[in-house]
C-alpha positions in Angstrom: 34.5 26.3 -53.0 35.1 23.9 -50.2 38.2 23.8 -48.0 40.4 20.8 -48.9 40.7 18.1 -46.2 44.1 17.9 -44.6 44.7 14.8 -42.5 45.9 15.6 -39.0 45.6 14.1 -35.6 42.0 14.5 -34.4 39.4 13.0 -32.1 37.5 10.0 -33.4 34.2 11.8 -32.9 35.5 14.8 -34.8 36.4 12.7 -37.9 33.1 10.7 -37.6 31.2 13.9 -37.8 33.1 14.9 -40.9 32.1 11.6 -42.6 28.5 11.8 -41.3 27.6 15.5 -41.1 24.3 16.3 -39.6 24.4 13.2 -37.4 24.4 13.3 -33.6 27.9 12.5 -32.3 26.8 9.0 -31.0 25.2 8.1 -34.3 28.2 9.4 -36.3 30.6 7.3 -34.2 28.5 4.2 -34.6 28.3 4.7 -38.4 32.0 5.5 -38.5 32.9 2.3 -36.5 30.7 0.3 -38.9 32.4 2.0 -41.9 35.8 1.0 -40.5 34.8 -2.6 -39.9 33.3 -3.0 -43.4 36.2 -1.5 -45.3 38.2 -4.6 -46.4 41.7 -4.4 -44.9 41.2 -1.1 -43.0 40.9 -2.5 -39.4 44.1 -4.5 -39.6 45.9 -1.5 -41.2 44.8 0.7 -38.3 45.6 -1.9 -35.7 49.2 -2.0 -37.1 49.3 1.7 -36.2 48.2 1.1 -32.6 44.4 1.5 -33.1 42.2 -0.4 -30.6 38.6 -0.9 -31.6 37.5 -1.8 -28.1 38.9 -1.7 -24.5 40.4 -4.7 -22.9 41.3 -3.3 -19.4 42.6 -6.6 -18.1 45.2 -6.5 -20.9 45.9 -2.8 -20.5 44.3 -1.9 -23.9 42.0 1.1 -24.1 39.8 2.0 -27.0 41.3 4.6 -29.3 39.7 8.0 -29.0 42.4 10.1 -30.6 43.5 9.3 -34.1 47.0 10.1 -35.2 47.6 11.8 -38.5 48.8 8.5 -39.9 45.6 6.7 -38.9 43.5 9.5 -40.5 45.6 9.2 -43.7 45.0 5.4 -43.7 41.2 5.9 -43.2 41.1 8.4 -46.1 43.1 6.0 -48.3 40.5 3.2 -47.7 37.3 5.3 -47.5 38.0 8.5 -49.4 37.9 12.0 -48.0 35.0 13.0 -45.7 
């Protein structure tokens, strides 16, 4: 019996490893970013919650590394549970 997934605030790498178990952290993150960009409507939904896919230092925007519980719930809604 597996433990049910409960959305909570977590690091992006931590969630990526749940979606891509057995992957190295860097590979899991690349696959996770690809998954986010290919899920229709997910990236705009995350950006509305404050998610930044990349850093833009000149504009004071830094890449999101910590996902809020709401961001995690949104990812699960679009991509299913890890």
